[in-house]
C-alpha positions, 0 to 999 in steps of 0.5 A: 718770583720776578720776571725782569723784562719790564721791571728792568726798564725802570732802571736802565734809563737812569744811568746817565742822570746826575747824582742826587743827594744820598738817601733821597727818596724820589719818584712820584710821591714815593707811594711805598711807605704806608702812611695810613692812620691804622696802627700796624707794624712797619718794616724796612728793606735795607742793605748794601749794594756791592760788586759781585766780583770783588764785594766792594760797596758801590756808592752813588748807585741807584736802588729802586723798590716797587710793590710786586702787586703794583709795579708802576709805583716805584720809590728809589734812592741814590746810595751813600758812599758806603753803598748803603740803602734803606727804605722804611715805613713799609707795610707787610708785602712783597717787593722788587729790589733793583740796582743800577750803576754805570759800568755794571749790569742792572740787576734785581736781588739775587737775579739769575737770567731774567729771574730774581727773588722778591723781598717779603716784609713781615714778621719773621723775615730779616730784610734789614741786612740785604746784599744787592750784587751788581755784575760788572760788564765784560769785554772780549777782544783779541787779534786776527792773525794770518799764517805768518803771524801778521795782523789781518785788517778789515776781517769781519768778526762775528759774535754769537751767544747761546740763547735759552729763552722760551726753552729753546737752545739757540745760538744767535748773533750778538754783534759784529765788527771789522778788525783794525790796522793792527788786526784787533777787534773788541766787543764791550759791555757783554753780559755773562754767557757762552759766546762764539766767534767767527772770522771771514777775511781775504788774504791780502796777497791772493791772486785768482786768475781764471782757468783756461777752458780750452777753445773759445777761452782766449789766451791762457792766463799767465802762470800764478803760483798755487800758493797765491791762489788761496782763500781763508775759510770762515774760521771759528775760535779756536781754529775750527772751520765748521760751526760744529767744531767751534769752541765756546767762550764762557764769559763771567761778569767783569771778565776782560778776555783775549781770544786771538783767531789764527787764519790759515789759507786753503786752495781757492776753487774755480767754479763754472756756471753757464748763462744764456748766450744771447745776453738779451735778458742778462743772467743770474749771478750765484750767491753763496751762503754758509750755515753758521749756527742758527743763521745763514751768513753770506760768503763773498767770492772774488766775482765772476769772469767770462771764460767762454761764450755762455760760460762764467767762472767764479773764483776765490771760494774755499771748499765747503758745503754751501747754500747756493742761490741765483740772483735775478739780474733785474730784481736782485731777488734770490731764487730757490737755494740748492745745497752743494758740496763744493770740493774740486776745481772747475766744478760746475754750479748746477743750482737745480736742486737734487730733489725739489723743494717743498712749500708749506702753508700754515693757517693758524687757528687760535683758541676760542677764536681769539684775535691774532696778537701783534708780532705773532710768528711761526718758526720751523725747527729741524731735527738738529733743533736749528731754526731754519725758517721764521715767518710772521703770521699775516692778517689772515692768520697764515704763514707760508714757507717756501723752498723747504728741503725735505725733512722733519720739522717742529712748528714753534709759535712766538708771541710777545704777549702770551705762550702758545703751543701747537696741539695738532695740525690737519689737512684734507688728507691727514691729521697730526697730533702734536707739532711735528711735520714730515715734509717730503720732496716737492710737496705742497702742503696746506695745514690748519694749525690748532693752538693751545694757550697758556692760561693756567698759573701754577703757584706753590712753595719750595721748602727743605723740610718745613723751612722755606728756601729762597732763590732756588730754581723751580722748573716745570718739566713737560712729559717727553721734554726732548720734544716739548721744550717750548712747554718748559716753565721756570721761576725763582723762589722768593723770600718766603719760598713762594713761586709762580709759574705763568702761562702753563700749557695743558699737559703732563708735567713734573715740577722740581726745585733745585738749589744753586742750579742756575747756569747749567743746561736746565732744558737738557733731559739728561741733566734733569733726569735725576731730579725728576725722580724726586719731583711732583707730578702735575697734570694741567687739563685742557679746560683748566684756567686761572691759578692752580695751588699746589697742596704740598710744598716742592722739596728742594734738592741739592744740585 
């Protein structure tokens, strides 16, 4: 069992170091070998570091070894030309083995996501012929092409990746760039995962004359062919113009993939908004945003022109559903957003919301009146599991969410130091069990949010019959997993089949061990249901703390 967030920091900074003499153990006095005078059997950890893609040995790669009980004590070496490494004179124990080489993703032994298998030395464990696999970095590139097959320059290309950390299904931004004169783009040094692409661009030939609105509009503009008054909608790979229709691009280590995106023009809308006619205080400009997965992205228009006293026209916007805000002329601040379906020409931008937005103030109540951690935040997730609002908790323990549409939200807690979950929320009028809030139009809600922290560690062994199994996924699945994804815990079994699940929150669980289960959607209840039938039930009480040792091993199931 190893979590690699901190461990990998020991490897990343060394990629640019000069190659040292092979098999030279370095670091501060190389503390791992046991040099005590007590006669005791000595063991070694040795093997070969190879490319996971080709199996080719990797010479001049850096390999490090640390005792899991004291991760700060590290020994390391540079492999020989044939990729061999060896750490000798080791006492019985559990060790983290990690490797790094330029052009590859630094990784630990049998690493999957942020988990890996620790090496156990001692009688009965063969640790002299290990294979440490490093995955080559991947590359994704392609071209942005218009309806005539010509390259589109200066297109804004956005890269997104699926993120399943902390039990959350999210699609987050992973990079962005502009296409060059040949319409080409490229994202290099990508880790394996499922990625998405979106493109925003303007037709180079587009012309957007203002429309004639009758009296006071001045002379009608010269006629322009409708084929020129067009815009490109945000377009995803492979051709969809809505995020729900985007095609994922699975990327494996070492892939060099090409994904071309073809843009097709649609009629550009002419949208009207009214401003005060005195002009003394200036006026608010509309700002357009469109939801792209779990983010809001800005959509550029061609600007606004006066077409009559107190009337302005915005051009160059493709039809679609937008979040429209007015921008204050002096401060530049954005006012409350309004969700609008923009579908027809000369449609008026009425930014007054169809129903008033709500305001929710959450006051956090820490367990045992603990101090608030640094970088402590709350988030609201809608019924589609999209994170629609994210706020840091201030020094008073409060976070306020403005301009919330009516709906049902789950309150999520983010802390870099410890796992928390919302156990209940209460106000002067109502008390809610769990972490769900129902927000009505125009409501102003003040809730005290009571947290429970994960102070329990669950330890056990994964076995098939009487034999320990290394490298399997161990998952702690909460009751009603659809509503409690933040309570999931995972680990990977070590050489001796042992695992440790940290930060477990009070609740009812089923624990399962599944072989070769990395990469599938482990947090989807529909996928897990057949494994749960053969798992172990476990209840963590609210007053429990410390370590819980499972009396029976968890039976390993085939995927």
